[in-house]
TORPA-543586 format. One record per residue (C-alpha): residue number from 1; residue in three letters; x, y, z. Coordinates in Angstrom, 2 decimals. Each point is the difference from the previous one (the first is absolute). Layout:
<atoms>
num,residuo,u,v,w
NUM,ALA,X,Y,Z .
...
</atoms>
This chain:
<atoms>
num,residuo,u,v,w
1,UNK,67.61,150.64,148.39 .
2,UNK,2.34,-2.54,1.99 .
3,UNK,0.67,-3.37,-0.75 .
4,UNK,-1.90,-2.29,2.26 .
5,UNK,2.95,-1.35,0.70 .
6,UNK,1.47,3.22,1.50 .
7,UNK,-3.07,1.09,1.32 .
8,UNK,-0.30,-3.32,2.09 .
9,UNK,3.61,0.70,1.22 .
10,UNK,-0.55,3.59,0.77 .
11,UNK,-3.30,-0.28,1.52 .
12,UNK,-0.06,1.47,3.60 .
13,UNK,-2.51,0.11,2.86 .
14,UNK,0.15,3.95,-0.97 .
15,UNK,-1.35,-0.31,-3.46 .
16,UNK,-3.26,-2.04,0.79 .
17,UNK,-2.95,2.32,0.03 .
18,UNK,-2.54,-0.14,2.74 .
19,UNK,-2.37,-1.79,-2.19 .
20,UNK,2.44,-2.68,-0.48 .
21,UNK,0.81,-0.58,3.88 .
22,UNK,-3.89,0.01,0.40 .
23,UNK,-0.58,-2.56,-2.56 .
24,UNK,3.15,-2.38,1.39 .
25,UNK,-1.64,0.02,3.46 .
26,UNK,-3.35,-0.90,-1.06 .
27,UNK,1.47,-2.85,-1.70 .
28,UNK,2.13,-0.88,2.51 .
29,UNK,-3.31,-0.64,2.41 .
30,UNK,-2.25,-1.11,-2.78 .
31,UNK,2.60,-2.85,-1.06 .
32,UNK,0.61,-1.07,3.51 .
33,UNK,-3.68,-0.35,0.73 .
34,UNK,-0.47,-2.44,-3.12 .
35,UNK,3.29,-1.49,0.80 .
36,UNK,-1.20,-1.07,3.72 .
37,UNK,-3.55,-1.39,-1.58 .
38,UNK,2.14,-1.46,-2.78 .
39,UNK,1.48,-1.92,2.22 .
40,UNK,-3.17,-2.28,1.03 .
41,UNK,0.06,-1.22,-3.64 .
42,UNK,0.81,-3.41,-1.36 .
43,UNK,1.79,2.10,-2.72 .
44,UNK,2.67,1.58,2.35 .
45,UNK,0.20,-3.10,1.96 .
46,UNK,1.13,-2.32,-3.00 .
47,UNK,2.80,3.09,-0.80 .
48,UNK,0.92,0.09,3.69 .
49,UNK,0.64,-3.51,-0.07 .
50,UNK,1.88,-0.21,-2.94 .
51,UNK,2.57,3.18,0.82 .
52,UNK,2.16,-1.95,2.48 .
53,UNK,0.04,-2.85,-2.35 .
54,UNK,1.82,1.83,-2.48 .
55,UNK,1.06,3.09,1.09 .
56,UNK,1.98,-0.36,3.20 .
57,UNK,2.05,3.29,1.13 .
58,UNK,3.42,0.42,-1.13 .
59,UNK,2.55,2.22,-0.36 .
60,UNK,-2.32,3.01,-0.90 .
61,UNK,-1.68,0.22,3.37 .
62,UNK,-3.11,-2.02,1.64 .
63,UNK,-3.03,2.07,-0.59 .
64,UNK,-3.51,-1.36,1.93 .
65,UNK,-3.09,-0.68,-1.69 .
66,UNK,-2.98,2.38,-0.11 .
67,UNK,-2.50,-1.16,2.89 .
68,UNK,2.37,-3.13,0.58 .
69,UNK,3.10,0.65,1.90 .
70,UNK,1.92,-2.71,-1.94 .
71,UNK,3.32,1.18,-1.55 .
72,UNK,1.14,-0.67,-3.44 .
73,UNK,2.07,1.63,-2.54 .
74,UNK,-1.22,3.25,-1.55 .
75,UNK,-1.45,-1.33,-2.80 .
76,UNK,-1.76,-2.38,1.80 .
77,UNK,-1.80,2.23,2.17 .
78,UNK,-0.99,2.34,-3.13 .
79,UNK,-1.31,-3.08,-1.84 .
80,UNK,-2.10,-0.96,3.48 .
81,UNK,-0.84,3.33,0.51 .
82,UNK,-1.02,1.19,-3.10 .
83,UNK,-2.70,-3.12,-0.12 .
84,UNK,-1.16,0.78,3.19 .
85,UNK,-1.05,3.28,-1.40 .
86,UNK,-1.27,-1.04,-2.69 .
87,UNK,-2.71,-2.73,1.27 .
88,UNK,-2.06,2.77,1.02 .
89,UNK,-0.99,1.82,-3.02 .
90,UNK,-0.30,3.42,1.92 .
91,UNK,3.49,1.41,-0.10 .
92,UNK,1.02,3.30,-1.67 .
93,UNK,0.14,0.26,-4.03 .
94,UNK,0.29,2.37,-3.05 .
95,UNK,-3.06,-0.08,-2.45 .
96,UNK,2.28,0.94,-2.92 .
97,UNK,2.44,-2.82,0.31 .
98,UNK,-3.00,-2.28,0.53 .
99,UNK,1.83,-1.38,3.21 .
100,UNK,1.43,0.47,3.37 .
101,UNK,3.51,0.90,1.50 .
102,UNK,-0.23,0.62,3.71 .
103,UNK,-0.50,-4.06,-0.04 .
104,UNK,3.50,-0.85,-1.20 .
105,UNK,1.61,3.42,1.42 .
106,UNK,-0.19,-0.30,3.35 .
107,UNK,0.39,-3.84,0.40 .
108,UNK,3.08,0.59,-1.97 .
109,UNK,1.52,2.65,1.60 .
110,UNK,-0.98,-0.69,3.74 .
111,UNK,2.15,-3.26,-0.62 .
112,UNK,2.86,1.89,-1.41 .
113,UNK,0.05,2.60,2.87 .
114,UNK,0.16,-2.83,2.55 .
115,UNK,2.67,-1.62,-1.68 .
116,UNK,2.20,2.99,0.31 .
117,UNK,2.64,0.04,2.93 .
118,UNK,-0.35,4.00,0.32 .
119,UNK,-3.73,0.78,0.61 .
120,UNK,-1.73,2.33,-1.97 .
121,UNK,-2.23,2.74,1.30 .
122,UNK,-3.12,1.19,-1.21 .
123,UNK,1.02,2.90,-2.78 .
124,UNK,2.60,-2.52,-1.50 .
125,UNK,-2.73,-2.48,-0.11 .
126,UNK,-2.44,2.40,-1.85 .
127,UNK,2.50,0.84,-2.35 .
128,UNK,0.39,-3.42,-1.52 .
129,UNK,-4.11,-0.73,0.58 .
130,UNK,-0.44,3.00,-2.46 .
131,UNK,2.47,-1.01,-2.35 .
132,UNK,-1.42,-3.11,-0.03 .
133,UNK,-3.75,1.24,-0.96 .
134,UNK,1.47,2.80,-2.16 .
135,UNK,1.98,-2.67,-1.98 .
136,UNK,-2.69,-2.67,-0.20 .
137,UNK,-2.82,2.24,-0.99 .
138,UNK,1.81,1.36,-3.13 .
139,UNK,1.67,-3.50,-0.66 .
140,UNK,-3.64,-1.49,-0.04 .
141,UNK,-1.61,3.00,-2.08 .
142,UNK,2.92,-0.68,-3.04 .
143,UNK,-0.64,-3.80,0.34 .
144,UNK,-3.69,0.44,-0.37 .
145,UNK,0.59,2.45,-2.76 .
146,UNK,2.53,-2.33,-2.06 .
147,UNK,-0.91,-3.74,0.92 .
148,UNK,-2.99,-1.86,-1.76 .
149,UNK,-0.40,-2.07,3.12 .
150,UNK,-1.67,1.21,3.15 .
151,UNK,3.06,-0.76,2.36 .
152,UNK,-0.59,-0.51,3.70 .
153,UNK,0.98,2.85,2.55 .
154,UNK,3.23,-2.33,0.61 .
155,UNK,1.18,0.65,-3.40 .
156,UNK,0.82,3.65,1.08 .
157,UNK,-0.05,0.39,3.57 .
158,UNK,3.38,-2.69,0.03 .
159,UNK,1.33,3.19,-1.99 .
160,UNK,-0.54,2.33,2.59 .
161,UNK,0.63,-2.23,2.88 .
162,UNK,3.20,-0.80,-2.05 .
163,UNK,0.96,4.06,-0.08 .
164,UNK,-1.13,0.61,3.54 .
165,UNK,2.13,-2.64,1.06 .
166,UNK,2.92,0.83,-1.14 .
167,UNK,-0.16,3.68,1.37 .
168,UNK,-1.01,-1.76,3.20 .
169,UNK,3.27,-1.87,0.01 .
170,UNK,1.94,3.28,-1.24 .
171,UNK,0.50,-0.36,-3.37 .
172,UNK,0.91,2.59,-2.25 .
173,UNK,-1.68,0.98,-3.31 .
174,UNK,1.31,-2.65,-2.10 .
175,UNK,-0.24,-2.67,2.33 .
176,UNK,-4.03,1.19,0.13 .
177,UNK,-0.15,0.13,-3.68 .
178,UNK,1.46,-3.65,-0.14 .
179,UNK,-2.62,-1.51,2.73 .
180,UNK,-2.95,1.56,-1.84 .
181,UNK,1.19,-1.86,-3.18 .
182,UNK,0.54,-3.36,2.02 .
183,UNK,-3.36,0.62,1.49 .
184,UNK,-1.74,0.54,-2.90 .
185,UNK,1.39,-2.84,-2.21 .
186,UNK,-0.30,-2.86,2.74 .
187,UNK,-3.24,1.74,1.49 .
188,UNK,-3.41,-2.28,-0.73 .
189,UNK,-1.77,0.84,-3.45 .
190,UNK,-2.91,-1.89,1.55 .
191,UNK,-3.53,0.61,-1.80 .
192,UNK,-2.48,1.77,2.19 .
193,UNK,-2.99,-0.93,-1.71 .
194,UNK,1.02,-4.10,0.55 .
195,UNK,-0.49,0.72,3.24 .
196,UNK,-3.28,1.73,-0.23 .
197,UNK,-1.10,-2.36,-2.41 .
198,UNK,1.27,-2.95,2.17 .
199,UNK,0.07,1.53,3.82 .
200,UNK,2.69,-1.44,2.05 .
201,UNK,2.80,0.42,2.49 .
202,UNK,2.54,1.28,-3.08 .
203,UNK,-2.18,3.60,0.51 .
204,UNK,1.77,2.79,-1.00 .
205,UNK,3.57,-0.91,-0.78 .
206,UNK,1.41,1.65,3.02 .
207,UNK,1.00,-2.98,1.98 .
208,UNK,2.34,-0.30,-2.58 .
209,UNK,0.92,3.46,-1.06 .
210,UNK,0.90,1.34,3.53 .
211,UNK,2.54,-3.00,0.27 .
212,UNK,1.22,0.62,-3.66 .
213,UNK,0.65,3.86,0.84 .
214,UNK,1.65,-0.84,3.44 .
215,UNK,2.50,-2.65,-1.89 .
216,UNK,0.88,2.59,-2.62 .
217,UNK,0.82,2.90,2.38 .
218,UNK,2.68,-2.62,1.69 .
219,UNK,0.94,-1.45,-3.02 .
220,UNK,0.69,3.51,-1.74 .
221,UNK,2.09,1.09,3.48 .
222,UNK,2.12,-2.89,-0.69 .
223,UNK,0.68,0.98,-3.68 .
224,UNK,-2.18,-1.82,-1.68 .
225,UNK,-1.34,1.64,-3.53 .
226,UNK,-3.65,0.37,-1.12 .
227,UNK,-0.71,3.52,-1.95 .
228,UNK,-1.87,1.52,-1.56 .
229,UNK,-3.23,-0.64,1.69 .
230,UNK,-2.36,1.17,-2.94 .
231,UNK,-2.71,1.17,2.03 .
232,UNK,2.26,2.52,1.47 .
233,UNK,2.41,0.84,-3.08 .
234,UNK,-1.34,-1.37,-3.00 .
235,UNK,-0.60,2.06,-3.50 .
236,UNK,-3.96,-0.26,1.07 .
237,UNK,0.41,0.50,3.99 .
238,UNK,0.71,4.11,-0.31 .
239,UNK,-3.37,1.49,-0.08 .
240,UNK,-0.53,-1.87,3.46 .
241,UNK,3.14,1.04,1.82 .
242,UNK,-0.11,4.13,-1.24 .
243,UNK,-1.10,1.38,2.93 .
244,UNK,1.95,-2.19,2.65 .
245,UNK,0.96,1.90,2.77 .
246,UNK,-2.69,2.83,-0.60 .
247,UNK,-3.11,-2.17,-0.27 .
248,UNK,-0.76,-3.16,2.43 .
249,UNK,-1.88,-3.25,-0.89 .
250,UNK,0.00,-1.17,3.13 .
251,UNK,-2.42,3.19,1.03 .
252,UNK,-1.83,0.06,-2.99 .
253,UNK,-0.57,-3.52,-0.69 .
254,UNK,-0.55,-1.76,3.59 .
255,UNK,-3.27,-1.55,0.76 .
256,UNK,-1.34,-1.89,3.07 .
257,UNK,-2.71,-2.40,0.21 .
258,UNK,-3.15,0.27,1.88 .
259,UNK,-0.78,-3.22,-0.59 .
260,UNK,2.33,-3.78,-0.16 .
261,UNK,-0.55,-1.30,-3.61 .
262,UNK,1.43,1.26,-3.00 .
263,UNK,-0.60,3.93,-0.72 .
264,UNK,-2.13,-0.60,-3.24 .
265,UNK,-2.72,-0.96,2.26 .
266,UNK,0.15,2.91,1.85 .
267,UNK,-1.81,2.39,-2.00 .
268,UNK,-3.26,-2.61,-0.11 .
269,UNK,0.06,-0.34,3.72 .
270,UNK,0.12,3.64,0.97 .
271,UNK,-2.89,0.21,-2.78 .
272,UNK,-2.50,-2.78,1.68 .
273,UNK,0.96,1.14,3.67 .
274,UNK,-1.30,3.57,-1.47 .
275,UNK,-3.07,-1.07,-1.37 .
276,UNK,-1.07,-2.14,2.83 .
277,UNK,0.66,2.93,2.46 .
278,UNK,-2.26,2.55,-2.23 .
279,UNK,-2.81,-2.53,-0.91 .
280,UNK,-0.16,-1.88,3.30 .
281,UNK,-0.46,-3.41,-1.98 .
282,UNK,1.22,-3.38,1.70 .
283,UNK,1.62,-2.59,-2.09 .
284,UNK,-2.90,-2.11,0.01 .
285,UNK,-1.68,2.77,-1.96 .
286,UNK,2.35,-0.36,-3.21 .
287,UNK,-0.58,-2.03,-3.36 .
288,UNK,2.94,0.95,-1.57 .
289,UNK,3.38,2.32,-0.01 .
290,UNK,1.53,1.27,-3.07 .
291,UNK,3.77,1.44,-0.10 .
292,UNK,1.08,1.32,-2.98 .
293,UNK,3.74,0.14,0.10 .
294,UNK,3.29,-0.29,-1.81 .
295,UNK,1.18,-3.16,-1.84 .
296,UNK,2.83,-1.07,2.37 .
297,UNK,-2.59,0.06,3.25 .
298,UNK,-2.97,-2.02,-1.88 .
299,UNK,2.89,-3.01,0.33 .
300,UNK,-0.58,0.19,3.72 .
301,UNK,-3.75,-1.07,-0.12 .
302,UNK,0.55,-2.28,3.11 .
303,UNK,-3.33,-0.91,0.95 .
304,UNK,0.71,-3.44,2.09 .
305,UNK,3.83,0.81,1.13 .
306,UNK,1.30,-3.09,2.32 .
307,UNK,3.01,1.36,1.07 .
308,UNK,1.58,3.37,1.23 .
309,UNK,2.07,0.02,-3.31 .
310,UNK,-3.41,-0.27,-1.79 .
311,UNK,-1.88,2.85,2.15 .
312,UNK,3.04,2.31,-0.49 .
313,UNK,-0.45,-0.15,-3.93 .
314,UNK,-3.65,0.26,-0.58 .
315,UNK,-2.94,2.32,0.34 .
316,UNK,-3.52,-1.55,-0.14 .
317,UNK,0.70,-1.60,3.49 .
318,UNK,1.14,2.90,1.97 .
319,UNK,-2.54,2.28,-1.35 .
320,UNK,-2.53,-2.19,1.05 .
321,UNK,1.54,-0.52,3.33 .
322,UNK,0.16,3.86,0.27 .
323,UNK,-3.57,-0.08,-0.55 .
324,UNK,-0.96,-2.71,2.60 .
325,UNK,2.70,0.87,2.38 .
326,UNK,-0.31,3.77,-0.08 .
327,UNK,4.24,-0.35,-0.03 .
328,UNK,2.84,-1.34,-1.60 .
329,UNK,2.84,-1.14,2.24 .
330,UNK,1.86,-2.90,1.27 .
331,UNK,-2.81,-1.40,1.37 .
332,UNK,-1.13,-0.65,-3.68 .
333,UNK,2.89,-1.72,-0.75 .
334,UNK,-0.91,-2.95,1.99 .
335,UNK,-1.15,-3.55,-0.70 .
336,UNK,-3.22,0.80,1.77 .
337,UNK,-0.37,2.91,-2.26 .
338,UNK,0.94,-1.67,-3.22 .
339,UNK,-2.51,-2.23,0.37 .
340,UNK,-2.89,2.18,1.43 .
341,UNK,-3.01,-1.03,-2.10 .
342,UNK,-1.40,3.81,0.22 .
343,UNK,2.84,1.08,-1.64 .
344,UNK,0.35,-2.93,-2.51 .
345,UNK,-3.51,0.42,-1.10 .
346,UNK,0.49,3.91,-0.86 .
347,UNK,3.38,-0.41,-1.11 .
348,UNK,-1.66,-1.86,-3.00 .
349,UNK,-2.45,2.94,-0.35 .
350,UNK,2.92,2.17,-0.66 .
351,UNK,1.10,0.49,-3.86 .
352,UNK,2.97,1.77,-1.62 .
353,UNK,-0.19,1.72,-3.34 .
354,UNK,3.07,0.55,-1.93 .
355,UNK,-0.03,3.92,-1.00 .
356,UNK,1.95,1.45,-2.33 .
357,UNK,-0.31,3.50,1.52 .
358,UNK,1.00,-1.57,3.27 .
359,UNK,3.09,-1.25,-1.64 .
360,UNK,0.84,2.84,-1.93 .
361,UNK,-0.19,2.33,2.85 .
362,UNK,1.87,-2.51,2.95 .
363,UNK,3.25,1.19,-1.00 .
364,UNK,1.67,1.96,3.33 .
365,UNK,-3.56,-1.00,1.57 .
366,UNK,-1.79,-3.00,0.52 .
367,UNK,-3.90,0.79,-0.87 .
368,UNK,-3.62,-2.09,0.41 .
369,UNK,-3.45,1.06,-0.09 .
370,UNK,-2.80,-2.02,1.67 .
371,UNK,-3.54,-0.21,-0.42 .
372,UNK,-2.36,-2.54,2.82 .
373,UNK,-3.58,-1.21,-0.91 .
374,UNK,-2.20,-1.12,2.71 .
375,UNK,-2.46,-2.43,-0.20 .
376,UNK,-2.94,2.68,0.24 .
377,UNK,1.48,1.57,-3.31 .
378,UNK,1.43,2.76,1.35 .
379,UNK,3.76,0.67,-1.55 .
380,UNK,2.79,2.12,1.74 .
381,UNK,2.78,1.15,-2.45 .
382,UNK,3.25,0.90,1.69 .
383,UNK,2.13,2.87,-2.03 .
384,UNK,3.10,-1.53,-1.28 .
385,UNK,2.81,0.22,2.51 .
386,UNK,3.59,-0.61,1.14 .
387,UNK,0.88,-1.26,3.30 .
388,UNK,0.88,1.78,2.97 .
389,UNK,3.49,0.47,1.29 .
390,UNK,1.70,0.89,-2.91 .
391,UNK,1.62,3.31,0.15 .
392,UNK,-3.45,2.13,-1.03 .
393,UNK,-1.76,-1.95,2.49 .
394,UNK,2.45,-0.94,2.70 .
395,UNK,-0.79,-1.92,3.07 .
396,UNK,0.61,2.05,2.77 .
397,UNK,2.86,-0.32,2.33 .
398,UNK,-3.09,-1.20,2.98 .
399,UNK,-1.31,-2.73,-2.91 .
400,UNK,3.36,-1.76,-0.48 .
401,UNK,0.72,0.48,4.04 .
402,UNK,-3.40,-1.95,0.11 .
403,UNK,0.83,-2.40,-2.97 .
404,UNK,3.34,-1.01,2.10 .
405,UNK,-2.01,-0.63,3.25 .
406,UNK,-2.41,-2.18,-1.53 .
407,UNK,2.57,-1.88,-1.76 .
408,UNK,3.08,0.06,2.82 .
409,UNK,-1.89,0.03,3.29 .
410,UNK,-1.58,-3.51,-0.11 .
411,UNK,3.33,-1.43,-1.06 .
412,UNK,2.90,1.87,2.21 .
413,UNK,-2.24,1.36,3.19 .
414,UNK,-0.38,3.60,0.46 .
415,UNK,3.13,0.43,2.01 .
416,UNK,1.98,-0.95,-3.11 .
417,UNK,-2.21,1.13,-2.57 .
418,UNK,0.21,3.48,1.62 .
419,UNK,3.35,0.46,0.38 .
420,UNK,0.78,-1.17,-3.67 .
421,UNK,-2.49,2.58,-1.08 .
422,UNK,1.41,2.49,2.48 .
423,UNK,3.52,-0.32,-1.72 .
424,UNK,-1.01,-0.41,-3.77 .
425,UNK,-1.58,3.05,-0.42 .
426,UNK,2.98,2.02,1.56 .
427,UNK,2.69,-2.51,-1.28 .
428,UNK,1.88,2.46,-2.21 .
429,UNK,0.84,1.96,3.68 .
430,UNK,1.40,-3.05,1.60 .
431,UNK,3.71,-0.62,1.00 .
432,UNK,1.68,-3.47,-0.59 .
433,UNK,-1.26,-1.05,3.08 .
434,UNK,-3.58,0.93,-0.91 .
435,UNK,-0.12,-1.20,-3.23 .
436,UNK,1.60,-3.54,1.17 .
437,UNK,-2.99,-0.05,2.49 .
438,UNK,-2.79,0.37,-2.46 .
439,UNK,2.07,-2.58,-2.60 .
440,UNK,0.09,-2.38,3.10 .
441,UNK,-3.92,0.15,0.63 .
442,UNK,-1.00,-0.45,-3.69 .
443,UNK,2.57,-3.46,0.29 .
444,UNK,-1.03,-1.38,3.50 .
445,UNK,-1.95,-3.04,-0.43 .
446,UNK,-3.60,0.49,0.20 .
447,UNK,-1.35,-0.56,3.59 .
448,UNK,2.98,0.83,1.51 .
</atoms>
């Protein structure tokens, strides 16, 4: 087994299996769709107003913020971009780590790539993306296994972004090692359940994890030291790195979302959609909805969300929206949907039940079991299920493209959205000019 730092330094495009490249292409497309619609949110607007105030471009070079066009430092662009993607809870994730990586990785590495005087080609960009995902996922697994608190994704993506960022800057194994240590030490150890219990714009911590990782990479290249990263080389980390170079967490653990809300709600959403399709009842026929699920998920009840942040960390309201409207998409995030009297009435008929067995089995997957009782006394019970989008129930390329179109086209226009899609799904085949064109399209202002 190679050390993580040597693995990162040596990783080349030819080392990447086809499945890893396929996953990276899907994540590029999926993340840019979320970034497009995320740019319309108040959370994104605040982050993009703030970045030019405190992160002006300096000697590292200028980077443009995602979907904005204004130039700031790579750190500022990483911060604004990560908040933009994280503002709509529809980006890729990793169930074993209870979190997300792409929402930090793409904004951070796009920012750093733009700042370089020598443009990267697609193969080089694939190398650094793969490094970031693989280090982030493994660091996240270690952190969850060894730390008492449930930390946000920003805590462990800071490590992956730092390592990959140092690689992008041409760092050797020791510089990558130092960067990972700096990123881990200074990364945000924010408490995830605090945001779930009290949803606000702080979200999943990537808005600070991404710039922490970028900062760590530049510090390490200037000689700043910070090793070791305990999530990469601590005494309790070995089992999570044992198959590095032969197994790919990037492939096995990346999932994609069918709905723009916390993945813990997704098995229930799939279940009520299936029950309604199978039995033909309407939302007006429903007396109650019972959802048996794991403990953490029961803290996402969310019967009357007032904001997009509260909607993101809810189950009852999205389930009611699915039953009333037959979908949970961008329209269900609107103020009109949040105040829809039919959705609100049905939301209060949803009960979440803390189920010990669901908690026991919800480790590498997330489980729920739904029962719907109608006003005429009929009762329909779905089998326990985990959400679509995991490796064993993957969304097809067509489904991911349809989701991207739904998110991106209304914001970017069909021509720009389609050009991003065409380039993103073959980004690793692009020469330097082609990749520059793709990154420019991703950072042009909305409406341009």
